[in-house]
C-alpha positions as CSV (number, residue, x, y, z in Angstrom):
1,M,26.5,-31.1,27.9
2,R,27.8,-32.1,24.5
3,F,24.9,-30.1,22.8
4,L,25.8,-27.0,24.9
5,L,29.4,-27.3,23.9
6,I,28.6,-27.5,20.2
7,A,26.2,-24.5,20.6
8,A,28.9,-22.5,22.3
9,I,31.4,-23.2,19.5
10,L,28.9,-22.3,16.8
11,S,28.2,-19.0,18.6
12,L,31.9,-18.1,18.4
13,V,32.2,-18.9,14.7
14,A,28.8,-17.7,13.4
15,P,28.9,-14.1,12.0
16,A,27.5,-11.5,14.3
17,P,24.5,-9.5,13.0
18,L,25.5,-6.3,11.3
19,C,24.3,-3.2,13.1
20,A,22.1,-0.6,11.5
21,D,25.1,1.8,11.3
22,A,27.1,-0.7,9.2
23,P,27.5,0.2,5.5
24,L,24.5,-0.9,3.5
25,D,26.7,-2.8,1.1
26,S,27.8,-4.9,4.0
27,V,24.3,-5.3,5.3
28,V,23.0,-6.5,2.0
29,A,25.9,-8.8,1.3
30,S,25.5,-10.5,4.7
31,N,21.9,-11.4,3.7
32,Y,22.8,-13.2,0.4
33,P,20.2,-16.0,0.3
34,S,21.7,-19.4,1.1
35,D,19.5,-21.2,-1.4
36,L,21.2,-19.2,-4.2
37,H,24.6,-20.6,-3.1
38,D,23.1,-24.1,-2.7
39,F,21.7,-24.0,-6.2
40,V,25.1,-23.4,-8.0
41,V,26.8,-25.9,-5.8
42,S,24.2,-28.6,-6.5
43,H,24.4,-27.9,-10.2
44,H,28.2,-27.6,-10.4
45,L,27.9,-24.1,-11.8
46,R,30.2,-21.1,-11.4
47,E,28.8,-18.7,-8.9
48,K,28.9,-14.9,-9.5
49,K,27.4,-13.2,-6.5
50,Q,25.7,-9.9,-7.4
51,Q,23.5,-7.5,-5.5
52,A,21.5,-4.3,-5.9
53,Y,19.4,-2.5,-3.3
54,A,17.3,0.5,-2.5
55,S,16.2,2.0,0.8
56,V,12.6,3.0,1.5
57,S,10.4,3.8,4.4
58,S,6.8,2.5,4.7
59,Q,4.4,3.0,7.6
60,G,7.1,4.2,9.9
61,I,9.5,1.3,9.2
62,D,12.8,1.6,7.4
63,Y,13.5,-1.1,4.8
64,I,16.1,-2.2,2.3
65,V,14.7,-3.9,-0.8
66,A,17.6,-6.1,-2.1
67,A,17.9,-8.1,-5.3
68,Y,20.5,-10.8,-5.6
69,S,21.8,-13.2,-8.3
70,N,24.2,-16.1,-8.3
71,G,24.7,-15.5,-12.0
72,H,21.9,-17.9,-13.0
73,I,18.9,-17.3,-10.8
74,G,18.0,-14.5,-8.4
75,A,16.0,-13.5,-5.4
76,V,14.4,-10.3,-4.0
77,V,14.6,-9.8,-0.2
78,L,12.9,-7.4,2.1
79,L,15.2,-6.3,5.0
80,E,13.7,-4.4,8.0
81,K,15.7,-2.1,10.2
82,S,15.2,-3.6,13.7
83,G,17.0,-2.3,16.7
84,A,20.8,-2.4,16.1
85,G,20.5,-4.4,13.0
86,Y,18.5,-5.7,10.1
87,V,16.2,-8.7,9.9
88,V,14.8,-10.6,6.8
89,D,11.1,-10.0,6.6
90,D,10.4,-11.7,3.3
91,E,12.2,-13.4,0.4
92,K,11.1,-14.1,-3.1
93,S,13.5,-16.6,-4.8
94,R,12.2,-18.6,-7.7
95,P,11.1,-18.5,-10.5
96,I,13.3,-15.4,-10.8
97,A,15.9,-16.0,-13.5
98,G,18.8,-13.9,-14.6
99,C,21.8,-11.9,-13.4
100,D,22.9,-8.2,-13.0
101,P,20.0,-7.2,-10.8
102,V,18.7,-3.7,-10.7
103,I,16.3,-2.3,-8.1
104,E,14.3,0.9,-8.7
105,M,11.8,2.5,-6.3
106,M,8.8,4.3,-7.8
107,D,5.4,5.3,-6.5
108,L,3.0,3.7,-9.0
109,D,-0.3,4.2,-7.3
110,R,0.0,7.7,-5.8
111,D,-0.2,6.5,-2.2
112,G,3.2,8.2,-1.3
113,I,4.9,4.8,-0.7
114,P,7.2,3.7,-3.6
115,E,6.9,0.2,-5.0
116,A,10.0,-1.9,-5.9
117,I,10.8,-2.7,-9.5
118,A,13.3,-5.5,-9.9
119,R,15.0,-6.3,-13.2
120,F,17.2,-9.2,-14.0
121,D,19.3,-9.6,-17.2
122,T,18.5,-12.9,-19.0
123,G,21.1,-12.5,-21.8
124,K,21.0,-11.5,-25.4
125,G,19.2,-8.3,-24.7
126,G,16.5,-10.1,-22.6
127,S,15.3,-9.3,-19.1
128,Q,12.7,-10.2,-16.5
129,T,10.9,-7.5,-14.5
130,W,9.0,-8.0,-11.3
131,I,7.1,-5.3,-9.3
132,Y,6.4,-5.6,-5.6
133,R,4.5,-3.6,-3.0
134,I,5.7,-3.6,0.6
135,N,2.6,-4.7,2.5
136,R,2.7,-5.7,6.2
137,K,6.4,-6.5,6.2
138,A,6.1,-8.6,3.1
139,L,6.7,-8.3,-0.6
140,Q,3.5,-8.5,-2.5
141,I,3.8,-9.2,-6.3
142,I,1.6,-6.7,-8.1
143,S,3.0,-7.1,-11.6
144,P,1.2,-9.5,-14.0
145,T,2.3,-13.2,-13.9
146,N,1.5,-16.2,-16.0
147,R,-0.1,-19.5,-14.9
148,F,3.3,-20.9,-14.0
149,G,4.1,-18.0,-11.6
150,G,6.6,-16.4,-13.9
151,T,6.5,-12.8,-14.8
152,E,4.8,-11.5,-18.0
153,L,7.1,-8.5,-18.1
154,L,10.4,-8.4,-19.9
155,F,11.6,-4.7,-20.2
156,P,8.4,-2.7,-20.0
157,D,7.8,1.0,-20.1
158,I,6.1,2.3,-17.0
159,V,4.3,5.5,-18.0
160,D,1.7,8.0,-16.6
161,I,-0.8,7.8,-19.4
162,A,-3.6,9.5,-17.4
163,G,-1.3,12.3,-16.3
164,D,-2.5,11.9,-12.7
165,G,0.5,10.1,-11.2
166,T,-0.9,6.6,-11.5
167,K,1.3,4.5,-13.7
168,D,0.4,2.1,-16.5
169,I,2.6,-0.6,-18.0
170,V,3.3,-1.0,-21.7
171,E,5.1,-4.1,-23.0
172,D,5.8,-4.5,-26.7
173,H,5.8,-8.1,-28.1
174,I,7.0,-8.8,-31.6
175,F,5.5,-11.6,-33.7
176,G,5.9,-12.9,-37.2
177,S,9.0,-13.0,-39.4
178,R,12.0,-10.8,-39.3
179,D,11.1,-9.3,-42.6
180,N,7.4,-8.7,-41.8
181,P,7.1,-8.3,-38.0
182,T,3.9,-7.5,-36.1
183,V,4.1,-5.5,-32.9
184,R,1.5,-5.8,-30.1
185,H,1.5,-3.1,-27.5
186,D,0.3,-5.0,-24.4
187,H,-1.2,-2.7,-21.8
188,Y,-1.7,-3.2,-18.0
189,V,-3.5,-0.9,-15.6
190,L,-3.8,-0.8,-11.8
191,R,-7.1,-2.2,-10.5
192,N,-7.6,-3.0,-6.8
193,G,-3.9,-2.6,-6.2
194,V,-2.5,-5.0,-8.8
195,F,-1.8,-4.7,-12.5
196,V,-4.3,-6.4,-14.8
197,V,-4.6,-6.8,-18.5
198,A,-6.2,-4.0,-20.5
199,E,-6.9,-3.7,-24.2
200,P,-3.6,-3.5,-26.1
201,L,-2.7,0.0,-27.3
202,D,-3.3,0.6,-31.0
203,F,0.0,2.5,-31.2
204,Y,2.9,3.1,-28.8
205,Q,6.4,4.5,-29.5
206,V,9.0,6.6,-27.8
207,F,10.5,9.5,-29.7
208,Y,13.8,11.1,-28.7
209,R,15.5,14.5,-29.2
210,S,18.3,13.8,-31.6
211,K,21.9,14.5,-30.4
212,D,22.4,17.1,-33.2
213,K,19.7,19.4,-34.3
214,P,16.0,18.3,-33.8
215,V,14.6,16.3,-36.7
216,A,11.2,14.9,-37.4
217,E,10.7,11.1,-37.1
218,T,7.9,9.3,-38.8
219,A,6.2,6.0,-37.9
220,S,3.4,4.1,-39.7
221,F,0.8,1.8,-38.3
222,S,-2.5,0.2,-39.3
223,I,-5.8,-0.6,-37.6
224,P,-8.5,-3.1,-38.6
225,Q,-11.0,-1.8,-41.1
226,A,-13.7,-2.3,-38.5
227,G,-12.1,0.3,-36.4
228,V,-12.2,3.1,-39.0
229,G,-14.7,5.7,-37.9
230,S,-14.4,4.8,-34.2
231,S,-13.2,7.2,-31.5
232,F,-9.5,7.2,-30.6
233,K,-7.4,9.0,-28.1
234,L,-3.8,10.1,-28.6
235,T,-1.8,10.7,-25.4
236,V,1.5,12.6,-25.3
237,I,3.6,11.4,-22.4
238,N,6.2,14.1,-21.8
239,G,9.5,12.4,-20.6
240,A,8.1,9.0,-21.6
241,S,9.0,6.5,-18.8
242,S,11.8,8.6,-17.5
243,T,11.8,11.3,-14.8
244,S,10.7,14.9,-15.3
245,D,14.3,15.8,-16.1
246,F,13.7,14.3,-19.6
247,R,10.6,16.3,-20.4
248,V,10.7,18.7,-23.3
249,A,9.5,22.3,-23.6
250,S,8.6,22.1,-27.3
251,G,7.6,19.7,-30.0
252,T,5.1,18.9,-32.7
253,V,2.9,15.8,-33.3
254,T,1.3,15.4,-36.7
255,M,-1.2,12.7,-37.6
256,N,-1.9,11.9,-41.2
257,G,-0.6,15.3,-42.3
258,V,-2.6,17.3,-39.6
259,I,-0.9,18.8,-36.6
260,V,-2.7,17.4,-33.6
261,S,-0.3,18.7,-30.9
262,P,1.5,22.0,-31.7
263,P,4.6,23.4,-29.9
264,S,2.3,25.5,-27.6
265,D,1.1,22.2,-26.0
266,F,4.5,21.4,-24.6
267,S,5.9,22.5,-21.3
268,E,8.5,20.9,-19.0
269,S,5.9,21.2,-16.2
270,R,3.3,19.3,-18.2
271,S,3.5,15.5,-17.8
272,A,0.7,14.2,-20.2
273,W,-2.2,15.3,-22.3
274,T,-4.8,13.5,-24.4
275,I,-6.3,14.6,-27.8
276,P,-9.1,12.9,-29.7
277,V,-8.0,11.8,-33.1
278,T,-9.6,10.2,-36.2
279,L,-7.7,7.3,-37.8
280,Q,-7.6,5.7,-41.2
281,Q,-6.9,2.1,-41.8
282,D,-3.3,3.0,-42.6
283,N,-1.8,5.9,-40.6
284,T,1.3,8.0,-40.4
285,I,2.5,9.8,-37.3
286,T,5.3,12.4,-37.4
287,V,6.9,13.6,-34.3
288,K,9.5,16.3,-33.8
289,V,11.1,16.6,-30.3
290,D,12.7,20.0,-29.7
291,G,14.4,21.4,-26.6
292,K,17.4,20.0,-24.8
293,P,19.2,16.8,-25.8
294,R,18.1,13.6,-24.0
295,G,14.5,14.9,-24.1
296,R,11.9,12.3,-25.1
297,I,8.1,11.8,-25.4
298,A,6.0,8.7,-25.8
299,I,2.9,8.6,-27.9
300,A,0.1,6.2,-27.0
301,I,-3.0,5.8,-29.1
302,R,-6.0,3.7,-27.9
303,H,-9.6,3.3,-28.9
304,D,-12.5,4.3,-26.6
């Protein structure tokens, strides 16, 4: 009898499930993970509840992918629309670190179902990025992780190098001293549904249309002497990692003084194209981005 009385009291004070017609802000807020609150309490930290979310449909089911942070660590939660409310299907809490979460949905593998890209700010310009596929009412991590289960991605570019809608990941890592830094362009490709390590790109950079009149921008890079004489491919990615709204209708790409992609190559309807190039040990690439302001292109060079 005492147990029934306690249960009855709890049923009166416990929050009722929010219906599917409730504002999504309220639905997401009501599912703030309890372990995030417990963490700040147990560590005597100041809690700053944050959330970001996106709606998506997969295999006939409506979901909300929500990212949360308590100001120190975060979580990504998959909410499923069920009857008159939402239920938690899956939760990925640690080792996600950071605050100010951002969720972006993007179809990375051309299957018509967007994947979830979750980013968390780690301070001083740093971030952590995780990529999930919705698979059988669960969040499947498909982005590269290290042996400790942490993400290998900080703030990557997600680009369509092949021009077929399948996305690659490019993550720049800077080594060496501040006066003489070395940049490695880590490259990940989709294989069997997950991102795996590919050979680093020999060159990668995003070039932007200047706010004033278009100007040419020059970058230099080197390759090992052993690579001179090998076959290389230069890919122009129109719009870079942004949407088609940022593509440009005209531009020029010059490699070691030779125009390799003239203005006639460019079109706002063209996403990417690849050109064979010959490299020297020390190389100079010059790019001029014409067209509307905010336009941008990425240049990726890789060896065969």
